[in-house]
C-alpha positions as CSV (number, residue, x, y, z in Angstrom):
1,M,-37.5,-3.9,-23.2
2,K,-34.8,-6.6,-23.5
3,K,-32.5,-4.4,-25.5
4,T,-32.8,-1.6,-22.9
5,I,-31.8,-4.0,-20.1
6,I,-28.9,-5.4,-22.2
7,Y,-27.7,-1.9,-23.0
8,R,-27.9,-0.8,-19.4
9,L,-26.0,-3.9,-18.3
10,L,-23.4,-3.4,-21.0
11,I,-22.9,0.2,-19.9
12,F,-22.6,-0.8,-16.3
13,F,-19.9,-3.4,-17.0
14,I,-18.0,-1.0,-19.2
15,S,-18.0,1.6,-16.5
16,I,-16.7,-0.9,-13.9
17,F,-13.9,-2.0,-16.3
18,Q,-13.0,1.7,-16.8
19,V,-12.6,2.2,-13.1
20,I,-10.6,-0.9,-12.7
21,A,-8.4,0.1,-15.6
22,Q,-7.8,3.5,-14.2
23,E,-6.8,2.1,-10.8
24,S,-4.4,-0.4,-12.3
25,V,-2.3,2.2,-14.2
26,P,1.0,2.7,-12.5
27,G,1.6,6.3,-11.4
28,D,1.2,8.6,-8.5
29,S,-1.6,6.6,-7.0
30,Y,0.8,3.8,-5.9
31,P,2.7,4.4,-2.6
32,E,6.4,4.7,-3.0
33,F,8.7,2.2,-1.2
34,S,11.0,4.2,1.1
35,C,13.2,3.7,4.1
36,T,13.7,5.8,7.2
37,E,16.7,5.8,9.5
38,F,16.0,5.7,13.2
39,R,17.7,5.0,16.5
40,T,16.5,2.1,18.7
41,T,15.9,2.5,22.4
42,C,19.1,0.6,23.1
43,G,21.2,3.1,21.0
44,R,21.6,1.2,17.8
45,N,21.1,2.7,14.4
46,A,18.6,0.9,12.1
47,V,16.6,1.4,8.9
48,A,12.9,0.7,8.6
49,C,11.4,0.2,5.1
50,G,8.0,-0.1,3.6
51,F,5.4,1.2,1.2
52,S,3.4,3.1,3.9
53,E,4.1,4.8,7.2
54,R,2.3,1.9,8.9
55,E,4.7,-0.7,7.3
56,R,7.7,1.4,8.3
57,V,6.5,1.6,11.9
58,Q,6.0,-2.2,11.9
59,D,9.4,-2.8,10.4
60,A,11.0,-0.5,13.1
61,A,9.3,-2.5,15.8
62,H,10.8,-5.7,14.4
63,W,14.3,-4.1,14.3
64,E,13.8,-2.8,17.9
65,N,12.9,-6.3,19.0
66,F,15.9,-7.8,17.1
67,Y,18.5,-5.4,18.4
68,C,17.2,-4.7,21.9
69,G,15.2,-7.8,22.8
70,N,12.1,-5.8,23.7
71,P,8.9,-7.8,23.3
């Protein structure tokens, strides 16, 4: 009985470590850092960068505020 529980726990932890190891391998699963050119509402050219579309949109909002003074 004790050996069965120990083996099951061991298999459980090994499976968790395999999942963690697979997720930590660099490759296509990681988003790529990229930049996008855009034009602000006040007519200036700017570049927004980030690892995801959400980060690039947030960066664009910061540049919009910096160049145009929009809140």
